C-alpha positions as CSV (number, residue, x, y, z in Angstrom):
1,M,-0.1,0.0,0.0
2,N,1.2,3.5,-0.9
3,N,3.0,5.1,2.4
4,E,0.5,8.4,2.1
5,I,-2.7,6.7,2.0
6,N,-1.3,4.1,4.6
7,F,-0.6,7.0,6.8
8,I,-4.2,8.7,6.2
9,W,-5.9,5.7,7.3
10,R,-3.7,5.0,10.4
11,E,-4.7,8.5,11.3
12,I,-8.4,7.9,10.7
13,V,-8.5,4.7,12.7
14,Q,-6.6,6.8,15.5
15,D,-9.0,9.3,15.5
16,F,-12.1,7.4,15.8
17,S,-11.1,7.2,19.5
18,T,-10.8,10.7,20.1
19,I,-12.5,14.0,19.5
20,S,-10.8,15.1,16.7
21,V,-12.9,13.3,14.5
22,L,-15.8,15.1,15.5
23,W,-14.0,18.3,15.0
24,Q,-13.0,17.2,11.5
25,L,-17.0,16.1,10.6
26,A,-17.9,19.5,11.9
27,V,-15.6,21.4,9.5
28,I,-16.8,19.5,6.5
29,A,-20.1,20.3,7.3
30,V,-19.3,23.8,7.7
31,V,-17.6,23.8,4.4
32,F,-20.5,22.0,2.6
33,A,-23.1,24.6,4.1
34,I,-20.9,27.7,2.8
35,S,-20.4,26.2,-0.5
36,A,-24.0,25.4,-1.1
37,L,-24.6,29.2,0.4
38,L,-22.4,30.6,-2.2
39,N,-23.9,28.3,-4.9
40,L,-27.2,29.4,-4.5
41,H,-26.1,33.1,-4.3
42,L,-24.6,32.8,-7.5
43,Q,-27.4,31.1,-9.1
44,R,-29.4,34.0,-8.1
45,Q,-27.4,36.6,-9.6
46,I,-27.1,34.6,-12.9
47,A,-30.8,34.1,-12.8
48,E,-31.3,38.2,-12.2
49,G,-28.8,39.0,-15.0
50,R,-26.3,40.6,-12.8
51,V,-23.5,38.1,-14.0
52,N,-21.8,39.3,-17.3
53,T,-22.0,37.1,-20.1
54,V,-18.4,36.0,-20.1
55,Y,-18.2,35.0,-16.5
56,K,-21.4,33.0,-17.2
57,M,-19.5,31.4,-19.9
58,L,-17.0,30.4,-17.9
59,L,-18.7,29.1,-15.2
60,G,-21.0,27.3,-17.5
61,G,-22.8,24.4,-15.6
62,V,-22.6,26.3,-12.3
63,E,-24.8,24.3,-10.3
64,R,-22.6,21.1,-11.0
65,L,-19.4,22.5,-10.9
66,F,-19.3,25.3,-8.6
67,F,-20.3,23.6,-5.5
68,P,-17.8,20.5,-5.2
69,F,-14.8,23.1,-6.6
70,T,-15.7,25.6,-3.9
71,A,-15.9,22.6,-1.4
72,F,-12.6,21.6,-2.3
73,L,-10.6,24.9,-2.0
74,L,-12.0,25.7,1.7
75,L,-11.5,22.1,2.6
76,V,-8.0,22.3,1.3
77,I,-7.7,25.9,3.3
78,A,-9.3,24.2,6.4
79,R,-7.1,21.0,6.2
80,Y,-3.5,23.4,6.1
81,A,-4.8,25.4,8.9
82,L,-5.7,22.7,11.3
83,D,-2.7,20.3,10.1
84,G,-0.6,21.9,12.9
85,W,-3.5,21.2,15.6
86,M,-4.8,18.1,15.1
87,H,-5.1,15.1,12.7
88,V,-6.4,15.7,9.6
89,G,-6.9,12.1,7.8
90,V,-10.6,12.7,6.9
91,L,-10.2,16.0,5.6
92,R,-7.4,14.2,3.3
93,L,-9.7,11.7,2.4
94,V,-12.9,13.7,1.7
95,S,-10.6,16.3,-0.3
96,R,-9.5,13.7,-2.7
97,M,-13.1,12.5,-3.3
98,L,-14.2,16.3,-3.8
99,M,-11.2,16.6,-6.3
100,A,-12.7,13.4,-8.4
101,M,-15.8,15.4,-8.4
102,V,-14.6,18.3,-9.6
103,I,-12.8,16.4,-12.5
104,I,-15.9,14.3,-13.7
105,R,-18.1,17.4,-13.5
106,S,-15.4,19.5,-15.5
107,I,-15.2,16.7,-18.1
108,V,-19.0,16.4,-18.5
109,Y,-19.4,20.1,-18.6
110,I,-16.6,20.3,-21.6
111,L,-18.4,17.5,-23.2
112,R,-21.7,18.8,-23.0
113,Y,-20.5,22.3,-24.4
114,V,-18.7,21.2,-27.2
115,F,-21.0,18.3,-28.1
116,S,-24.6,18.2,-29.1
117,P,-26.8,15.9,-26.7
118,S,-27.1,12.5,-27.9
119,A,-27.3,9.1,-26.7
120,W,-23.4,8.3,-27.4
121,L,-22.5,11.5,-25.4
122,H,-24.6,10.3,-22.3
123,S,-22.9,6.6,-22.6
124,F,-19.8,8.2,-22.7
125,E,-19.9,10.5,-19.5
126,R,-21.3,7.3,-17.7
127,A,-18.1,5.5,-18.8
128,I,-15.8,8.2,-17.8
129,T,-17.5,8.9,-14.4
130,W,-17.0,5.1,-13.4
131,S,-13.7,5.0,-14.8
132,I,-12.4,7.8,-12.6
133,W,-14.3,6.5,-9.7
134,V,-12.7,3.0,-10.1
135,V,-9.2,5.1,-10.1
136,V,-10.2,6.8,-6.7
137,A,-11.4,3.8,-5.0
138,L,-8.0,2.0,-6.3
139,H,-6.2,5.0,-5.0
140,L,-7.7,5.3,-1.5
141,S,-7.4,1.4,-1.2
142,G,-3.7,1.6,-1.9
143,F,-3.9,-0.7,-4.7
144,L,-3.3,1.6,-7.6
145,D,0.5,1.3,-7.9
146,Q,0.0,-2.6,-8.2
147,V,-2.5,-2.0,-11.0
148,L,-0.2,0.2,-12.9
149,Q,2.5,-1.6,-12.6
150,V,0.3,-4.6,-14.1
151,F,-0.4,-2.5,-17.2
152,E,3.4,-1.6,-17.3
153,D,4.4,-4.9,-17.5
154,V,2.2,-5.9,-20.4
155,Q,4.9,-4.9,-23.5
156,F,4.8,-4.9,-27.0
157,S,6.8,-4.0,-30.2
158,V,5.5,-1.4,-32.8
159,G,8.2,-1.4,-35.4
160,K,11.4,-1.1,-33.9
161,Q,9.7,1.0,-30.9
162,K,8.9,-0.9,-27.6
163,L,5.8,0.1,-26.0
164,N,3.6,-1.3,-22.8
165,L,0.2,-0.7,-22.2
166,L,0.7,1.7,-19.5
167,L,2.4,4.1,-21.9
168,L,-0.4,3.5,-24.5
169,M,-3.3,4.4,-22.0
170,Q,-1.3,7.3,-21.3
171,G,-1.1,8.5,-24.7
172,M,-4.6,7.8,-25.3
173,L,-5.7,10.0,-22.4
174,T,-3.2,12.9,-23.1
175,I,-4.6,13.2,-26.6
176,V,-8.4,13.0,-25.6
177,V,-8.1,15.7,-22.9
178,T,-5.7,18.0,-24.9
179,M,-8.3,17.9,-27.8
180,L,-11.3,18.2,-25.3
181,V,-9.5,21.2,-23.9
182,A,-8.8,22.7,-27.7
183,L,-12.3,22.4,-28.4
184,W,-13.6,24.0,-25.6
185,L,-11.5,26.8,-25.9
186,S,-12.1,27.1,-29.6
187,R,-16.1,27.1,-28.5
188,M,-15.7,29.9,-26.2
189,I,-13.7,32.0,-28.7
190,E,-16.2,31.2,-31.5
191,L,-19.2,32.1,-29.0
192,R,-17.3,35.7,-28.5
193,L,-17.1,36.2,-32.3
194,M,-20.2,35.3,-33.4
195,A,-21.8,37.7,-30.8
196,S,-19.4,40.6,-32.0
197,A,-21.5,43.3,-33.7
198,N,-18.5,45.0,-35.1
199,M,-17.3,42.3,-37.4
200,N,-19.4,41.4,-40.7
201,S,-21.2,38.0,-40.6
202,N,-19.1,36.4,-43.0
203,W,-15.9,37.4,-41.5
204,R,-17.1,36.0,-38.5
205,V,-17.8,32.7,-40.1
206,I,-14.4,32.5,-41.2
207,M,-12.8,33.3,-38.0
208,V,-14.7,30.6,-36.4
209,K,-13.5,27.9,-38.7
210,L,-10.0,29.1,-38.6
211,V,-9.9,29.1,-34.8
212,R,-11.3,25.7,-34.8
213,M,-8.8,24.4,-37.4
214,V,-5.9,26.0,-35.6
215,A,-7.0,25.0,-32.2
216,I,-7.4,21.0,-33.3
217,V,-4.1,21.2,-35.2
218,I,-2.4,22.7,-32.3
219,A,-4.0,20.2,-29.9
220,L,-3.0,17.1,-32.0
221,L,0.5,18.6,-32.2
222,V,1.1,19.2,-28.4
223,S,-0.4,15.9,-27.5
224,L,1.6,13.7,-29.8
225,A,4.8,15.4,-28.9
226,A,3.6,14.9,-25.1
227,V,3.3,11.4,-25.8
228,G,6.8,11.0,-27.4
229,I,5.6,10.4,-31.2
230,D,7.9,12.5,-33.6
231,V,5.8,14.9,-35.3
232,T,8.0,15.1,-38.4
233,M,6.5,11.7,-39.3
234,L,3.3,13.7,-40.1
235,S,5.3,15.3,-43.3
236,V,4.6,11.6,-44.9
237,F,1.1,11.6,-43.9
238,G,0.6,15.3,-45.2
239,G,2.1,14.6,-48.5
240,A,-0.2,11.7,-49.1
241,L,-3.2,13.6,-48.0
242,G,-2.3,16.1,-50.2
243,V,-2.3,13.5,-53.2
244,G,-5.3,12.1,-52.0
245,L,-7.3,15.7,-52.2
246,G,-5.6,16.2,-55.7
247,F,-7.1,12.8,-57.1
248,G,-9.9,11.1,-55.1
249,L,-11.0,14.1,-53.1
250,Q,-11.6,16.8,-55.7
251,K,-15.1,17.6,-55.1
252,I,-14.8,17.9,-50.9
253,A,-11.6,20.3,-51.6
254,S,-13.6,22.3,-54.0
255,N,-16.5,22.6,-52.0
256,Y,-14.2,23.7,-48.8
257,V,-12.2,26.7,-51.1
258,S,-15.3,27.5,-52.4
259,G,-17.1,27.9,-49.0
260,F,-14.2,30.3,-48.1
261,I,-14.5,32.1,-51.3
262,I,-18.0,32.6,-50.9
263,L,-17.5,34.0,-47.5
264,M,-14.5,36.3,-48.0
265,D,-16.2,37.6,-51.3
266,K,-19.1,38.9,-49.4
267,S,-21.8,37.7,-51.9
268,L,-23.9,35.9,-49.7
269,H,-25.0,36.3,-46.0
270,M,-26.8,34.5,-43.5
271,G,-30.7,35.6,-43.9
272,D,-30.4,36.5,-47.4
273,V,-33.2,35.4,-49.9
274,V,-31.6,33.7,-52.8
275,T,-32.8,31.5,-55.8
276,I,-30.3,28.7,-56.7
277,S,-31.5,26.4,-59.5
278,S,-35.1,25.9,-58.7
279,H,-34.6,26.3,-54.9
280,Y,-36.1,29.7,-53.3
281,G,-35.4,30.3,-49.9
282,I,-33.3,31.9,-46.7
283,V,-29.8,31.1,-46.2
284,K,-29.9,29.5,-42.7
285,E,-26.3,28.7,-42.3
286,L,-23.2,28.7,-44.2
287,R,-20.5,25.9,-43.6
288,S,-17.2,24.9,-44.8
289,R,-18.7,22.0,-47.3
290,Y,-22.2,23.1,-48.1
291,M,-24.8,25.9,-47.4
292,I,-28.3,24.8,-45.8
293,L,-31.1,27.0,-47.5
294,R,-34.4,26.9,-45.6
295,K,-37.4,27.2,-48.2
296,L,-40.6,29.0,-47.0
297,D,-42.7,25.8,-46.5
298,G,-40.0,24.8,-43.7
299,T,-38.0,22.3,-45.4
300,E,-34.3,22.6,-45.8
301,V,-32.0,22.0,-48.6
302,I,-28.4,21.3,-48.6
303,I,-26.3,22.9,-51.7
304,P,-22.7,22.3,-51.8
305,N,-20.8,25.4,-51.9
306,E,-19.3,24.5,-55.6
307,T,-22.8,24.9,-56.7
308,M,-23.0,28.5,-55.7
309,I,-19.7,29.1,-57.7
310,T,-20.4,27.5,-60.8
311,D,-24.2,28.2,-61.2
312,V,-26.6,31.2,-61.1
313,V,-27.4,32.6,-57.9
314,I,-30.2,35.2,-57.5
315,N,-29.7,37.2,-54.3
316,H,-33.3,39.0,-53.4
317,T,-31.5,40.7,-50.7
318,S,-29.8,43.8,-51.1
319,A,-26.5,44.7,-49.5
320,A,-28.4,46.8,-46.9
321,H,-30.1,43.5,-45.9
322,K,-33.5,44.8,-47.3
323,A,-35.8,43.3,-50.0
324,K,-38.3,44.5,-52.3
325,V,-41.8,42.8,-52.3
326,P,-44.0,43.4,-55.6
327,I,-48.0,43.2,-55.1
328,P,-49.7,43.3,-58.6
329,I,-53.5,44.3,-58.7
330,Q,-55.9,45.3,-61.1
331,I,-58.7,48.0,-60.9
332,S,-61.4,48.6,-63.4
333,Y,-61.4,51.3,-65.9
334,E,-64.5,52.9,-64.1
335,S,-62.7,53.4,-61.2
336,D,-61.2,56.3,-59.6
337,L,-57.4,55.9,-60.6
338,D,-56.1,58.6,-58.3
339,Q,-57.8,57.3,-55.7
340,A,-57.0,53.9,-56.1
341,M,-53.2,54.6,-56.0
342,Q,-53.7,56.9,-53.1
343,I,-55.0,53.6,-51.1
344,L,-52.6,51.6,-52.2
345,K,-49.7,53.7,-51.2
346,E,-51.6,54.3,-47.6
347,V,-51.9,50.6,-47.1
348,G,-48.3,50.0,-48.1
349,V,-47.1,52.5,-45.7
350,A,-49.3,51.5,-42.8
351,H,-48.0,47.8,-42.7
352,Q,-45.7,47.0,-39.7
353,R,-42.8,45.3,-41.7
354,T,-42.4,48.3,-44.0
355,I,-39.5,50.2,-44.1
356,K,-40.3,53.8,-42.5
357,D,-39.0,55.6,-45.2
358,E,-40.7,58.1,-48.1
359,T,-39.1,55.8,-50.8
360,A,-40.0,52.4,-49.2
361,V,-43.3,52.3,-51.0
362,D,-44.1,52.9,-54.5
363,V,-47.2,52.6,-56.7
364,I,-46.8,52.8,-60.7
365,I,-49.1,51.8,-63.5
366,K,-47.9,48.7,-65.4
367,A,-50.3,48.6,-68.4
368,F,-53.9,49.0,-69.6
369,G,-55.0,45.5,-69.8
370,E,-57.7,44.0,-71.4
371,S,-60.1,44.2,-68.5
372,G,-58.5,46.8,-66.4
373,I,-55.8,48.8,-65.4
374,D,-52.6,47.0,-63.8
375,L,-51.1,48.4,-61.2
376,Q,-48.1,47.3,-58.8
377,L,-47.4,48.3,-55.2
378,S,-43.8,47.9,-54.1
379,V,-43.0,47.7,-50.4
380,W,-39.5,47.3,-49.0
381,V,-39.2,45.1,-45.8
382,A,-35.9,45.1,-43.5
383,D,-36.4,41.3,-42.5
384,P,-36.9,39.4,-45.9
385,E,-35.8,36.2,-44.0
386,E,-39.5,36.2,-42.7
387,G,-41.0,35.7,-46.2
388,S,-43.4,37.4,-48.2
389,A,-46.3,35.2,-48.4
390,K,-48.0,36.6,-44.9
391,L,-47.1,39.9,-46.1
392,Q,-48.8,39.8,-49.5
393,S,-51.8,38.3,-47.9
394,E,-52.2,41.1,-45.4
395,I,-51.7,43.9,-47.7
396,Y,-53.9,42.3,-50.2
397,Y,-56.8,42.1,-47.5
398,A,-56.4,45.5,-46.2
399,I,-56.5,46.8,-49.9
400,W,-59.8,44.7,-50.4
401,Q,-61.4,46.1,-47.4
402,R,-60.6,50.1,-48.3
403,F,-61.5,49.5,-51.9
404,K,-65.0,48.2,-50.8
405,Q,-65.3,51.2,-48.8
406,S,-64.4,53.8,-51.9
407,N,-66.3,51.7,-54.4
408,I,-63.3,50.9,-56.5
409,Q,-64.0,47.8,-58.2
410,I,-61.6,45.0,-59.1
411,P,-62.7,43.8,-62.8
412,Y,-63.6,40.3,-64.0
413,P,-62.1,39.3,-67.1
414,Q,-64.2,40.8,-70.4
415,R,-64.5,39.4,-73.7
416,D,-66.4,41.0,-76.3
417,V,-68.1,38.4,-78.7
418,R,-69.7,39.6,-82.2
419,I,-72.0,37.5,-84.2
420,I,-71.6,38.7,-87.8
421,S,-75.2,37.7,-89.9
422,T,-74.7,35.8,-93.2
423,P,-76.8,35.3,-96.4
424,N,-79.6,32.8,-95.8
425,V,-79.0,30.4,-98.6
426,M,-81.3,27.5,-98.7
427,P,-79.8,24.1,-100.1
428,A,-81.0,22.9,-103.4
429,M,-83.5,20.0,-103.1
430,D,-83.6,17.0,-105.1
431,M,-86.7,16.1,-107.1
């Protein structure tokens, strides 16, 4: 058994016959009570909006992580303060268990912060939790060194290099932890970048993708160096990957390059209303390989980035992120044209989605049709991503109500049929 663990258990056994164990249990109870009160106070601060966004983002799952972390710090302080007065074996034992709880909840928080909730994530969290508690149990029982020695004795060779099971497990753990920390940090930077109002949306997306790529590459290099793998060996892999991209992965590489081109030339933005081939909808998300287009019926279309480079794309949204919605209508020749145009303009200005500007509403005469006068009401809206069907329906209904009040008629299709009389020729009769 480990000497330190053996010493802790001997102290605990001796303290059961003294009042020292009661003092230690009282200290633990006070520490837990203070931690719970601090946790409750911080939760209230966050719920009332008194904690800034950065602090809230750093804490994450405050109700799960803050309590054991605070209790661990207070217990360590109490342990060092009482070490010269009494035995602190119970405090050392509980502090180790709290440290395990902090590690477990920190890992779970990072996993839930980086990845979306799913069945595999829940199973992975349970596996991590049980693994850490098994390690803690082996450590407290004093058998951890023996188990690690057994793993170290299991040796094998990979090429000219000799490895053992313990080294392999340490390397895998280093890589996983480094990658999780890198993804967590990149996720925090992404949220800050996406919340920035001083940066163009396209540049925000570009910076987010670059930050994640750089974080993954740095984490991979650091973890491989920590394990002892020569990173110069990756040059061969990089050359093979380049050849693969040149031949077998042309479409994927083309879509990735096209995605960066679209973001950098600012031809498309999230929220734009576009027509690509036969698809009309709103740009919901721009990703490295494809774009997600949300159609007006709620369905989503995944369009590769290369398609938007090679095909014609109609952007119905202006650079100022506003769109023009045409509303054609016809009135009869007997109706008052000036009054009808005035009503159309008033209805367009009165709608809540119309931009409050003198040039945002326009009424023009399109043509003199067969059945009536063709007019067109055009309104500019600042939220084209909300669609135009409901807007047109509401404006048409308001026009209908105003036209009925002003006795302005919407004509039926009219056709003039003329019958030209012909001489009545009697057919000859056979005799």
